[in-house]
TIDO-581553 format. One line per 8 residues: their letters; for each residue x, y, z of C-alpha. Coordinates in steps of 0.5 Angstrom, whole numbers, plus 500, padded with zeros to 3 digits. Each point is the difference from the previous one (the first is absolute). Last residue first. Layout:
REM TIDO-581553
a	X:Y:Z ~ ...
END
This chain:
REM TIDO-581553
strtppta	354:638:501 ~ 506:500:495 ~ 507:502:502 ~ 504:501:494 ~ 507:497:501 ~ 506:504:500 ~ 505:500:493 ~ 507:498:502
dptsfgpa	505:505:498 ~ 504:498:507 ~ 497:494:503 ~ 494:499:504 ~ 499:493:504 ~ 492:498:500 ~ 501:494:495 ~ 507:498:499
apaagygp	504:504:495 ~ 503:496:494 ~ 507:499:500 ~ 504:504:495 ~ 506:501:504 ~ 503:503:507 ~ 496:506:501 ~ 494:497:504
pgygpagp	502:495:505 ~ 503:493:499 ~ 500:495:495 ~ 493:497:498 ~ 502:501:492 ~ 507:500:499 ~ 504:507:500 ~ 505:498:504
paygpagg	501:492:500 ~ 495:495:502 ~ 501:494:503 ~ 495:494:499 ~ 504:497:494 ~ 507:501:500 ~ 502:505:495 ~ 506:503:503
ygpgaatg	501:504:506 ~ 506:500:504 ~ 504:503:495 ~ 497:502:493 ~ 504:498:494 ~ 504:495:503 ~ 495:496:502 ~ 496:498:506
ygpgapag	498:494:504 ~ 493:499:498 ~ 501:497:494 ~ 507:497:498 ~ 507:502:501 ~ 503:495:505 ~ 501:503:507 ~ 506:504:502
fepavpag	497:507:501 ~ 505:505:497 ~ 499:498:493 ~ 496:494:499 ~ 504:493:500 ~ 501:496:494 ~ 499:492:502 ~ 507:497:502
ygqgapta	497:493:501 ~ 494:496:498 ~ 501:500:493 ~ 498:508:499 ~ 507:502:499 ~ 505:495:497 ~ 503:495:506 ~ 506:500:504
ppgyepad	500:494:505 ~ 497:500:507 ~ 505:501:505 ~ 507:497:501 ~ 503:497:494 ~ 499:493:498 ~ 505:495:500 ~ 502:497:493
sarrlglg	507:504:500 ~ 502:497:507 ~ 499:493:497 ~ 495:495:502 ~ 501:495:505 ~ 495:501:505 ~ 495:496:498 ~ 502:495:494
tvatgalr	506:499:496 ~ 506:495:500 ~ 504:501:493 ~ 502:495:495 ~ 506:499:495 ~ 502:493:502 ~ 507:503:502 ~ 498:506:503
dalsrrap	495:497:504 ~ 504:495:503 ~ 505:505:501 ~ 495:504:504 ~ 496:506:497 ~ 498:506:504 ~ 502:505:494 ~ 501:505:506
llvplanl	505:496:503 ~ 498:496:507 ~ 498:494:496 ~ 508:500:497 ~ 502:497:507 ~ 496:493:500 ~ 503:496:494 ~ 507:503:501
lfvavava	499:499:507 ~ 498:492:499 ~ 506:499:496 ~ 505:503:505 ~ 497:496:505 ~ 501:493:496 ~ 507:502:498 ~ 502:500:507
wvlvslvf	497:493:501 ~ 503:498:494 ~ 507:502:503 ~ 498:497:507 ~ 498:493:496 ~ 507:500:496 ~ 504:501:507 ~ 496:494:503
hgeillvc	500:495:495 ~ 497:494:504 ~ 495:498:496 ~ 495:503:505 ~ 503:507:499 ~ 499:499:493 ~ 493:498:500 ~ 499:506:505
avayvavd	503:505:495 ~ 496:497:494 ~ 494:501:504 ~ 502:507:501 ~ 501:502:493 ~ 493:497:498 ~ 496:503:506 ~ 498:507:499
aattvaar	505:503:495 ~ 499:494:495 ~ 493:499:501 ~ 499:507:498 ~ 504:500:494 ~ 497:494:498 ~ 493:502:501 ~ 501:507:496
laarrarg	503:495:494 ~ 494:496:501 ~ 495:505:500 ~ 503:504:494 ~ 499:494:496 ~ 493:498:502 ~ 498:507:499 ~ 503:501:493
spaagapg	506:503:498 ~ 500:507:496 ~ 499:504:506 ~ 497:507:498 ~ 500:504:507 ~ 502:496:506 ~ 496:494:500 ~ 495:498:505
vrlgllgk	501:498:508 ~ 494:502:504 ~ 499:503:507 ~ 494:500:504 ~ 503:498:507 ~ 497:493:500 ~ 502:499:493 ~ 507:502:501
gvtrglla	501:495:505 ~ 496:494:497 ~ 504:501:493 ~ 498:505:495 ~ 499:500:492 ~ 494:494:501 ~ 502:495:495 ~ 507:501:498
lcawqylf	502:504:507 ~ 497:494:505 ~ 503:495:496 ~ 507:502:499 ~ 501:502:507 ~ 497:494:503 ~ 504:496:495 ~ 506:503:502
vvlvllgf	499:499:507 ~ 498:493:500 ~ 506:498:496 ~ 505:504:505 ~ 497:496:505 ~ 500:493:496 ~ 507:501:499 ~ 501:502:508
aeevylva	497:494:502 ~ 503:495:495 ~ 507:503:503 ~ 498:498:507 ~ 498:493:497 ~ 506:499:497 ~ 504:502:506 ~ 496:495:504
knwlslgl	502:495:495 ~ 507:502:500 ~ 500:499:508 ~ 497:493:499 ~ 505:498:495 ~ 506:503:504 ~ 498:496:506 ~ 499:493:497
hessglvd	507:501:497 ~ 503:501:506 ~ 496:495:503 ~ 503:495:495 ~ 507:502:500 ~ 500:500:508 ~ 497:493:500 ~ 505:497:494
grsslldf	497:493:500 ~ 501:499:492 ~ 498:507:498 ~ 494:497:496 ~ 497:496:506 ~ 500:506:505 ~ 497:505:495 ~ 495:495:499
gsrtalep	498:499:507 ~ 500:507:501 ~ 495:501:495 ~ 496:495:502 ~ 500:502:507 ~ 499:508:498 ~ 494:497:496 ~ 497:497:506
vdtvllsi	501:505:505 ~ 497:506:496 ~ 501:505:505 ~ 506:504:497 ~ 497:501:493 ~ 493:501:503 ~ 503:505:504 ~ 503:503:494
rhftlval	493:500:496 ~ 497:503:506 ~ 505:506:500 ~ 499:501:493 ~ 492:501:500 ~ 501:505:506 ~ 505:504:496 ~ 495:500:494
asavavvl	495:502:504 ~ 504:506:503 ~ 502:502:493 ~ 493:500:498 ~ 498:505:506 ~ 507:504:499 ~ 498:501:493 ~ 493:502:502
afdifwam	503:505:504 ~ 504:503:495 ~ 494:501:496 ~ 497:504:506 ~ 507:504:501 ~ 500:502:492 ~ 493:503:501 ~ 502:504:506
END
């Protein structure tokens, strides 16, 4: 998606250059005073050869129109390279990568500087996306049809060589490999960096995996029972057998309530 956004900007620049070139060629053909002057000069220099002077004028106009088109392709390649290089050298990302939260950085300990890495990556990206296709188009305009088809095939091969390595586990294009860079950002972590399912394992007593009391499944502590006395323990307010205030007589050393006789107890003395 980042590549599509950046390439949409390239298409916009190419469209603007195409409109500019069309207007330049239109002015070249519709400039009647200049055409009349040039044709008259050609007629005089050809000593009255009308056909020869007309052919020379037509070739001159064609060559100039072709020159305008070639200048447009050259300017397109230059603009794309400067765009890639400036964005990577200054910001570390192009417009498309910035909108999607991606960033271009050094892969490991890259010895070269940031500007040099950006220039090398921009050169390879420009060649794969625009430059080789521009050469094929210029050759076609020049009349070299077979050579243009061959260069066009080379352009497709270079584009695929640059793009397909992104699908490998390293996720680095040919431009990244040659420039020593890598694209990082959301969703581009390696598989080994992804967290496992469930909470991370931590030592006991630090939020996970606290010790569990036997047979009860609750953390050991006051009020939950201990291994020494299942079900009772030292919880405040819960008296085990033998504790004061627990149950009927005979269960421990609890003091008898007033008016409640117990074995071996001395009966109270009645007084009047």
